[in-house]
N, C-alpha and C positions, 0 to 999 in steps of 0.2 A: 567361487560358482558364484554366475550369477539367473538369482533368483525372480528374479521381474518375468510375468508374460511382456508381450511381445507391444500387450492390449494397459501397460499399466500406464497410466500421468505422467509426468513429466514433470519436472518443476522449474517451473524455469525463474532462473533468481537474474532480474534486473539493478546491475550496477554500473559506477561513472558518472556517464553525462558529460554536459558540459555548462555547470557548474556550479559558481566561488567550493563550493564544498564539494565536487569528484574523487579528491584523496580518501574524505571519511565512506563516501558509500565504497569508497577500490575496498577501504577496509572491512566493513560492513557486510557488501556481501561475498565476501569469504570465508568471514565466518558464519554469515549464513546458512551459504551453501554447504560451510564441513558441517555444521548439526543439523540441518534436511541425511545431507548423506551418512551422520551417524547416525536419524531413525532408523537408516536403507530404506528411507528419496531414491526413484532415481533422481543426476540437478541435474541441471541444464545450467553457467553462469555466460551472459552477457551484457558484458563493458559494450553500456551502450559510447557514440564518438559522437552522440548531440539530443534533438527533442524525435527522433523516430521509433517505432516499434524496429526488430530487428526482422524483417524478410519470411525469418526464419523459422517464425515461429510457429506454429496452426493450434490455430484453436480447440479441435478435436486434438492433439497430441496432448497440452499444457497448457498445467495449471501457474501462471503467473507469482512472483513475491516479487515486491517496489525494492528495492534495498535501496531508493534514490532521495538522497539528500540536498530542499533548496527547490529553486525553480519548481519545474515539467515535477520535479519527484513526487512537489507536500502543494503544486497550487491545485490541483482538478488535474492537469494534463494530460499526461499517465493515466492517472484511470478516466481520463473523458475514452483515451484512445485507444484502454482496455476493452473497455462499452463497446465501444463504436463499431472494435473486428473479434466482437463473443466472447472473448474471453473470459475463461474463472480468476481474480483470482483476491490474495490476502490486502484486508488494510482497506481503509475509509471510503468511500467511491466516492467521485469526484464533489460532489454538494459542499458534503461535508467540509474536507479538502480546501475547500475552497475557501468556506467560511474559516474552515479556523488557525489558518492564513492572515489570518486581516484580526485581531488582538480584537482592536474598539470593538468591530462586530458583534464577535465572540462574543466579546462582555455584554451586550445589549440583547442577545437571545439568550444567555442568560439569565440577565437584570430579569427577561420578561417574562419567564418562567417560572421569578423565583428561586430560584437559588440563591442564594449567599457565601461569602464567604467569609471564616474564623468572627474576623473582625466588624460582622454585619457589612459592607459595603458590600455590592454585587460586583459579583466577575466571581467565576473556579476555571478553572481545567476540564474542558466542553473534548472529552473523544466519541467522537462516534465512530461505531466500526459498523461497512458492510461485509456480514459473512452473504458474496455470491455466489453459485452453484446453481448450474447451468443445470437442467432450465427453467429453474426456476425463478424467479424476479427475487430484489435481490431486500434481506431481511434484516433488519436495522436495530443492529443493537444499542445502548447508547447506556454509558456512566461516567458517575463529575465525582474527582476527585478536587479537593479543599487547595488551594495554590501552598 
């Protein structure tokens, strides 16, 4: 029995794409979809053939969970495309994604902010999470974990 109303948001899990990490993304996407479904959410899987959002996605209906690995899925490309079309989505924003793909620049930013690894050398693993929920602007949440 479906207990969801017709106006319940649908979580669109994006997976696949054309990166070298496609096979990993396919597994991740299926597992994410299964977990979200087990939590009682409405879920649709979208296997991306390349670097384009599916035309069937609707910002008024879908909240997006990118489960893409490598390239466009991690370097800020998909996040920028989602923002350009007005989607609410899970994960980092495009700026944080671009920064974190460049490990040297990430370490430089962390050193600038005086975050240190346990051995005293500048450099930590940084995650900047953007919780984006329309119509609110992105809310930055950041945390740091030692390497």
